[in-house]
N, C-alpha and C positions, 0 to 999 in steps of 0.2 A: 407902772403897776407893781404892787408888792409881790415878790416871789411867793409862790404857793409852796406849802410843805410837800416833801416827796411822797409819792403814792406807794403804799406797800404792795408787794407782789401778791397776786391772787393765791388763795390756798391751794396746796398741792392735791387735795382730795376732799371729798364730801365730809362734812362734820357729822360724826356718828350721833351726836346729840341734837342735830337740826331736825325741824319738823319733817315727818315723813321719811326719816332715815331708814326705816325698816322696809320701805317699799322696794320690791325686788324687780329685777329684770332690766333690760337695756333702756326701756322707756323711763324707768325711775332714775337710772344713772344720768340720762340726758337731762331730765328735769332738775336734778340736783346740780348739775353743771351749770345750767342756765340760772338757777337760783343764786349760785355763787357769783356769777357774772353780774347779775342785777344788784346784789349786795355791794359789790365793788363799785358799780356805777353810782349807787346812792352815796357811797362814801366820797367818791370824786365830786359829786354835786355839792355835798356839804362843805367840802374843802373850798370849792369855788365860791360858794355863798359866803364863807368866812373871809375869803380874799376880798370880795366886794365890800364887806363890812369894814375891813381894814382900809380899803381905798376911800371909803366915805369919811373916814376920820382925818384924812389929809386935808390941809387948808385949801389946796387948789382943786379939790374934787368938784366934778360937775354933777349936781344932784340928779338932773334929768337922765343923763346917760346911765348913771349907777342904778337908778330906780328901774329902768327898762331891763338892764342886764340882770339885776336881782330877780325881777319878775320872771324872766325866761328860765333862769336857773332853778328857781323855786318850783315852777311848773314842771320842769323836767324831773326834779327830785320826787314830786308828788306822783307823777305817772310811773316812775320807777318803783316807788314803794307800793303802789297799788298793784302793779304787775307781780311784784315779789310776793305780796300777800295772796294773790290769786294762785300762784304756783304752790305756795306753802299749803293752801287749802286743798289743792288737788292731790298733793303728796300725802297729806293727812287722810284724805278720803280713800286713796289707794291703799294706804297702810291699814286702815280699818277693814277694808274689803279683803285684803290679804289675810288679816288675822281671823276674820269670820270664816273664810274659806278653809283656813288651816284648822279651825275648830271643828268644822263640819267633817273634814277629812279624817281628823283624829277620832271623832265620834264614830264614824263609819268603820274605821279600822278596829277600834275597840269593840264595837258590836260584833264584827266578824270574828274576832279572836274569842269573844265570849261564847258565841254560838258554837264555834269549833271545840272549845274546851268542854262545854256542857255535853256536846254530842259524844266526845271521847269518854267522859265520866259516865254518861248513861250506858254506853256500850260496855264499859268495864263492870259496872254494878249489875247489869243484866246478866253478864257471864256468871258472876257470883251467885245470883239468884237461881239461874238455871242449873248450876252445879250442885246446889244444896237443897232447894225447895222441891216439894212434891208438885205434881202437875196441877192439882186443884188449888195450890197456894200461889201459883204464878201471877194470876191476874191481880190479886189483892196486893202482892208485893210490888208489882209494876206500878200500880196506882200510888202506893206509898212513895215510890221512887220519884214519880212525877211531882208529888207534893213537896218533897225535899228539894228538888231542883228549882222549884218555883219559890220556896220560902227563903232560901239562902240569899244573902246579899250578893249582888253581882261582883263586888270587889273581892269576895271570898274566892270565887272561881278564878279570878285573874291573879290574885296575890299568893294563894296558898299552893303548896306542892300537890301534884295530881294524886300521889299515893296517899297523902293525908286526907284529901277530900273523899277519895274512893272508900278508904277505911271508915271514915266518920259516917258517911251515908249508909254504908253496909250495916254498921252497928245501929244506926238510928232506926232502920227498918227491920232489925232482928236477924240479919244475915251475917255469918262469919266471913270476914274478909280474908280469903285464901290468896295471899299475894303471889303464890306460885303460878296462878292463872295468867299473870301478866309479866312474868319474869323476862320474857323476850321482847317486851314492848320498849320502844325508844325512851318513853318517859320514865319507865321503871329503871332502866339501865342508867339514865342520866341522873336520877335522884338517888341511886344506890339503895333502892327499896329492899328492906330486910324480909327474907322469905322464911316462914316457919313451917317446915314439913310436918305432917301429922305425927304427933308423938315424938318429934325430934327437936334438936336445938336450933336456934336462929342461925341462918346462913345468909350472909350478904349477897345481894343480887350481883351477877357479873357486871363489870363495867366495860366501857369501850376500850379501856387501856389494859384490861386483863389479858395475859397471854393465853393462847388456846390450851385447853387441857391436854396433858400428855396422853398418848395412846396407851391402852393397857398392854402389859407384856403378853407375848404369844403363849398359847396353851402348851404345856409340856407334852412331849410325845407320849403315846400310850405305853403304859408299863406292861411288860410281859410277865405273865404269871406262869409261864412254863419254861422249861429249860430249852436252850437253843440246841 
């Protein structure tokens, strides 16, 4: 029999471009390992089939034996390819399911972040309303606030800085955004919100890296207005 060509060593790891390569977990790793083994078996089968073809070209070849040998090899190759295709389909299905679950999880996280952001903005603007408006104006301004929160695109609440959103909504409903109301809030410190005291110049909000303010000097002792 003609010598068959050497069989290449199996791959050291899963091909990242193979079907279902994004499927995660131990089950996915095992499926990819089996897929690599089946791929190697199919290659071996094809080499054996080519070897039979070369045998058939020899003058002393026995046609009956070669036909039987080829039929068995061909059947084994077909079964291997069918099983390989089934595992590829399972991996692809698992990858689609993983992607769908990831999308649902991302949507849930984004929605939770949006609700948290809107709640914080509502609280901040309500503080500005209560600090400036008369009692009889509160209900109308709160209604306007609700409308602004509903009218804005969700991406605005997620992408824009808190200070900018609070200031814009305050101006939209006719309230002066006094940023000193929120100077101690984490978001104001993180964003370096500029505070404008009434009638004064702009002062940057303190940051987490600012050193603590120095203590004022002690009061001088009382001055004596009489002779000792």
